[in-house]
C-alpha positions, -999 to +999 in steps of 0.1 A: +022+320-356+038+286-363+013+260-377+011+232-349+012+197-368+004+164-354+038+151-359+053+178-339+027+171-311+037+132-312+074+141-311+069+160-279+046+134-264+074+110-271+100+131-257+080+138-225+053+112-224+028+140-215-009+141-227-014+150-262-036+180-256-008+195-231+017+187-258-001+208-283-009+238-256+028+240-249+036+238-287+010+266-294+023+288-266+060+280-279+049+291-311+064+259-324+098+260-309+103+225-297+129+230-270+109+260-256+076+238-257+092+209-239+107+235-211+073+251-205+055+216-204+081+203-176+072+234-158+034+227-163+037+190-153+053+201-121+027+224-113+003+197-120+019+176-095+020+203-069-019+207-075-023+171-072-006+166-040-036+179-023-061+149-035-064+119-015-047+087-024-065+057-012-061+034-039-031+017-051-010-015-049+013-032-026+045-047-040+071-072-024+106-081-035+125-110-017+160-115-025+182-140-004+180-131+033+160-097+026+124-089+018+106-057+013+067-049+010+058-015-001+024+003-006+020+031-032-012+048-035-030+066-059-067+080-064-083+056-085-083+018-091-078+025-128-043+037-124-035+013-102-035-010-129-013+013-151+020-003-161+041+026-155+028+028-119+031-010-114+068-009-128+074+022-106+062+000-077+083-029-082+117-006-088+107+010-053+105-023-036+137-034-048+155-004-036+139-007-002+153-043+002+189-035-013+194+001+002+177-004+036+164+035+037+153+046+073+119+063+062+099+072+034+115+105+030+152+085+028+134+064+000+123+093-018+158+107-020+175+077-034+188+075-069+166+061-095+165+060-134+192+088-133+173+108-111+153+103-077+127+082-065+106+114-058+115+128-093+103+095-109+073+100-089+066+137-096+072+128-136+045+100-133+022+122-114+026+146-148+022+117-171-008+101-153-026+132-141-034+118-106-015+124-071+008+093-065+025+088-031+046+061-014+027+053+019+047+031+037+073+000+038+086-027+057+117-045+054+129-078+068+166-088+071+171-120+087+195-153+086+160-170+088+140-178+057+116-150+045+083-155+022+060-131+005+023-134-006+005-111-027-034-114-032-037-096-064-022-060-056-040-049-029-029-073-001+007-082+006+023-103+032+058-108+046+068-137+066+100-146+084+100-181+095+123-213+100+116-250+087+128-273+062+097-268+038+095-233+021+057-243+016+056-235+051+063-199+048+038-194+017+011-212+034+012-190+065+017-160+043-017-167+024-032-177+058-024-139+070-038-122+038-070-141+043-073-139+081-055-105+088-046-112+125-034-082+143-004-099+161+019-130+161+005-144+196-022-133+222+008-117+243+017-092+216-021-080+210-022-042+210-029-030+246-055-006+231-075-033+216-075-055+247-086-022+266-115-014+243-125-052+247-122-051+281-147-022+284-171-036+263-170-068+287-172-050+320-204-030+307-222-061+294-213-080+328-223-053+349-259-054+333-263-090+344-266-078+381-245-104+395-220-102+424-186-081+418-163-115+420-186-129+394-187-102+371-146-099+372-146-135+362-171-129+335-149-103+322-116-121+323-132-150+304-144-125+276-110-112+274-093-147+271-121-158+246-111-126+226-077-132+225-082-167+209-106-154+184-099-159+146-094-122+141-067-114+168-035-139+170-020-157+142-006-188+163-042-192+181-061-188+145-074-223+129-052-230+099-073-219+068-063-252+050-069-274+078-094-260+107-086-286+130-053-273+138-044-238+150-014-222+133+008-230+163-004-266+160+005-269+124+041-253+128+047-277+157+038-308+134+065-298+108+092-285+131+088-250+119+080-216+137+073-181+127+092-151+141+074-122+127+049-110+100+036-077+082+004-075+065-004-041+040-039-037+026-040-010+003-058+022+018-063+007+052-071+036+075-075+062+049-107+080+045-117+079+012-133+111-002-170+105-018-170+126-050-202+135-069-192+123-103-220+141-124-212+173-106-174+169-112-182+164-149-206+196-152-179+218-135-156+204-160-176+210-189-185+246-176-148+254-172-141+243-208-167+264-219-152+294-202-118+287-217 
């Protein structure tokens, strides 16, 4: 049995970026043969990536790339907020956002197949899974391409916004993007509020109005009034919201005052709609210790 030295482990780690213990195990199994150990390690990293694929990724980052008349917004997910701060993970996100802007892939599958770093996006992702030890995924992206202006805003790494707008002042687009990040409207105007949200609100209003005991025609007016109020509320449509930098104006009034307009916007919040798994950390540590003793 060949002696496995620290320098051999360091050399293999430099070649593969794999964890130190994985490198040592691979060298031991390969009896010190560096080429064979590298081959074994890549197989193991692939297996690790496959096992990780079943784990929930509800943390992560939102990345934006705006160049010329094209803007892209991408959400990448991981399992923990610690990995969301990893430099390699963040660099991967920036590269992916730039690819979306420049290559205009049809969907995440097409994006994953695009060339990146003499390989493909998905191959680079899988290599990162092996290196970092967590499941990593590209959840979604949006791309704007227009003769109009495009602005982006990132609130940290967890909230991202793209805005397509017109106007002489570029600050308008940035202000609107920051407003969207803060107030999270669901649509541009009240006419574009999703029908399911309106139906849900109407049902609630009808139940409340029915309890009043008033005549049917009065109840109908009460319901319509509730819906109109809902459509003007802060959390619903962008143009009706009070501007965060001057709540005496709505966004629509602010835009009109500076002769600007907004055509559309996109808002990503990391993990939105993903059910996070609640882990028992103590039990997990106990299980890992028990497994280590058995091996």
